[in-house]
N, C-alpha and C positions, 0 to 999 in steps of 0.2 A: 594218117600224116602223123610224123615222126614230129615233135616239139621241139621248138628252137633253141640253140643251144644259149643257156643262160647267159656262159659268161663271153657270147660272140665278142661284144664290144675289145675284148681284151686279145684278141685272136688280131688285130690289127699291129698290136705292140705289144705282145706278151711281156718281154725282158725286161719292159719302162722304170718299174719299180726298181728293178734289180740297178741300175745309174746313178738310184738316189743315194748319197750317204747318208743316211736313217740312224740318227742316234738320238736318244732323249732318256729321261731321266724318270722313273716311275716307283716311287717310295725310297728306299734305301738299295734302288738297285737300278746301276746303267744298264740299258740295252742298246744293241747294235742289229740291225738287220743286215746281216748279211746277203740273202736272196730272198724275193719272194717275186713268184714270176707263175706264169701258165704251161706247160711244159705237155705234147703229148710223145710218148710212145707206139710206134707204128704195133702193127700186128705180129707178134714171135719177136720183138725186143726184150732181149736179154742185158740189166745191168747186174754184173756181176758183185759178189759180196765186196761192201767196204761201208767205214764209220767215219764219223764225224767227231771234230772236236766240240762240237756245239749240238744245239738241241733242233732237229729239222720235224718240221708237220707237214705230213704228209696227207693231201685230201683227193679223192677220184670224182671228179664233177659227172666222168660220163665213161663209158667203156667197163674192160674186168680186163682182170691177170691174177697175180698173184703176187704175194712176200712172204720170204722166209726171215722167221725174227726168235730167235735162242733156238737154231734145229727144226723150229717149227715150221710148215706150211701154212699157209691163211689165203683163204680165196678173195679178193676182192671184189669188189662191183660198184657202179653209181652209187654216189650217198656215203660214202663210208670214210674213214681217217686212223690213221696212227703215229704213234708218235716214237722216233727214234733219239732217246739221251745220248748224248757224250759217251762216244764207243762203244756204242751198242752196233756189232754188225747186223746186217741187212743185203738182200739180195731182192732182185725187183723184176717181175715178168710181165708182160702184155700177152692177153689171150694170142692161141696162134693163128684165129681167124678175126679177131678185132681191137682194133687200138682201143689205148686208153691214155684219156688225160689226166694229168696230175697239175694241184695247185701245188709247190713248193713254198714253204718258208724255213729259212735258215735265222734263228737268232740265238745270240753271244749274249751270256747276264751276265753281269761285271757287278759285285757286291762293292756296298760306295758304304763304309763303315759310320764316315763322317758325318753322314745324311741321319744318324739313325739322332731321336730325339732323348735328352734325359729325363728321366719317368719324374712326371709329377712336376716339373719345370712348370708349368704354364706360359709358355714361351707362347707369343702372336702368332706363331706360323701352326702351333697345333691347334688354336683356337680356329683358324680355317681352315682346317681339316686333314692338315699331314698327315698329322697320327695316324688319321685313318688307312691314307692311301699306302703308308709305310705297312700297316698290319694287315691290310689285303694284299699287298704284291709281296710279303712273306709268306703269308698263306697260300698264295698261287706257286709262289716257286717251291715251297714242300711237296703239294700235288704233284706238279708236273714231275718232281723228283720220283715219286710213287705210282705214278699210272704205271698200270702193265702193260708187257711188250706184246701188244693184241691188237688185231683193228678194234675199229667200233663205228657206229653208224653215227652220222652227223643231228643227230636228234637238234641240236640249237644254231643249227645253220650256221657256223660260223664261216666256211666257206663263202659263203655271201661277201663278207666282208671285205676279200682281194677286191670285189668287184666295185665294194663302196670305194676302198683307198684309190683302186685304179682311174677312176674317172674323176676322183679330188684332182688327180693328178692331170688327167687327159683333159678337162674345162677348167684348170688353171683357179678352180676356186679358192675365193676369201678362205683364207684360213684353213688350207690347206695340208699344211704340213699338221696340224692337232687333228684333223680329221682322220688320216694315216697313220699317226700315232693312236688315234683312239680305236681305229679300225685292228691295227695289231693286237694292241690290247685284249679287244675284243677276245679275237680269233685264240687268244692263249685260255682267258674264262670260260670261253666255248668249249673248247675244247675238252677243258677238264670238265663239263656238266656233260660232256657226251659220255665218260667214262661212269660219271657219279650220279646214279639217280634222283639220291639224296644229298646231291651236293649241297650246302647251305655258306656262306657266307657269316661275317660277322655279325656280333649282336652292335649296331653304333647304339653310341650313347644318346639317350633319350632327352628329350627337352624337361626340365624344371616349367611346365604349361603355365602356373599362375604369372613365374616372373616372367615368361615369353609374352605372354598377354599384357602384362602392364606393358611392356617395354613397347607392345606395338600401340595400344592405347595411348600410352606418355607420346610418341611418336606422331601420330596422328595428330595428336590437341597441338602439340608444336606446330604441325605444319598447317591447320586449319582452324586455330583460336581467335583469327580475324571473321571466323564464319559464325552463325549462331550453331551452336552444338548443345547437344543434351547427353544426358546418361542414357538412354535409352537406344538414341541418334548413335550413339557408337558402340553403342556393347551389340548393338545390330551388326556392325563391321564387323565387328568381329566372331559373331554368331554365335553369340550366349548371351545370358539372360542379363538383366540390366540388373538385378540383386546380387550375379555372380561378379559383375564388373565390380558394383560398389561394394563387396567383402575384398575383391582382390585388391584396391585401393587402397582401404584398411588396415591390410595386412601386410601390403607393400612399401607404403609410404604411411603408414598411419593419421591418413587424412582423408577426407573424402572428395569423390569428383570433382562436385562444386568445388572445394575450397583448391583443390588441385589446377583447376582451369583458372582461375579467379587469378592462381598465383601467378601464372603465367601469363596472363593477360595486364597482371599489373607491374611485372616485371618489363614487360615491352611499352607500358606506360613511361615508367622511370628514363627508360634509354629515349624516347620521344619528347619528353620534357627537359629532359639533359643536352638534346644533340640536335634539337630543331627549335622554331619557333613559330609550330604550330598551336593554334589556339583548343582550347578543351573538347572542343565539340568534332573538330576532326581528329583529335588523340582519339578519342572515345570510338567514334565512328572506326577509326584505323585498329582498333585492338579488340572489338566485338563486344564493346558494351552497349547495351539499348541507347542509352541516352548520356549527356554531358552531366547533368545531375546523378545520374544513379553513378558514375564514375568518381565523382565527388564525394560521393558518400561512402563507400567504397573503399577509396585512398584515404580517404583522412581513416577509417575505421582501423586499418591497415598501419599506416604509419604516422596518426597522432598528428599530422598536418593537412592543410587542404593539398592539392596539387600545385598551384601556381605558388605556395608559401613554401613549397620543396622545391619549386625551382630557383627561388628565388633564393635559400639558402645553399644551395649547391651552387650555383653561379659566384656565389658572394663570398 
């Protein structure tokens, strides 16, 4: 018994994605999708030599046939793909006795020079990853241009992205545009991967782990200072030892964990003293102190006056 056709859902409306005006930015490139569809060549069909001014990606989900590239004839079978760059002539033939299905993607790339960031500018957009995307898109475009004009096996299953994009459109999924955009980009990257066994990406910038863990700890303290917090408990959250976390606070803030926690709580106490009429007992409870007496002691040590005196002075 033959296996069901994986792309059968697309047979209902194989040209659906062609009707969408898909244009989006990826890094410093504008990408315009001209065609993205499933087609079928009946047995014996010949598509004579032709070329396009854009990239065309051909995927064979079923059937067999031939393609002539650079005057060399290559046999095609299920699971193969090939890419024709702008201006590359090719001739396609379905097998004499068997139809050949093809998933076809035509993409036009436009370089958008104004999107390139200035080196070491430290701009906000780069901090959120834009520089990485620009570099990845640039690397992808270069490798696409260098691909050999021969078929390859779809080792990274690029063609499955067609069905992901189609079903996002068919089901009117939330975020369908983003899903389709990501599917197109995945087709490009996975197609390159089909040709390059050692295909590698960029060496992305690594975090400063001490600074990163310090920021995580600080954020956790800011969010939870009202609760009972311990050095051991926060360290456990970060999956590091308490000794390591204590060392991080000394290096990053030049104070201990407990001193930092106390500063956060006292800052909140000052705000409550100035903006509310709550009793010291209530403020202590809301600020994470074990008792009003302990808060009284810690506050006077830090500010030189008692909490009530501080409130009177500020209001006065």
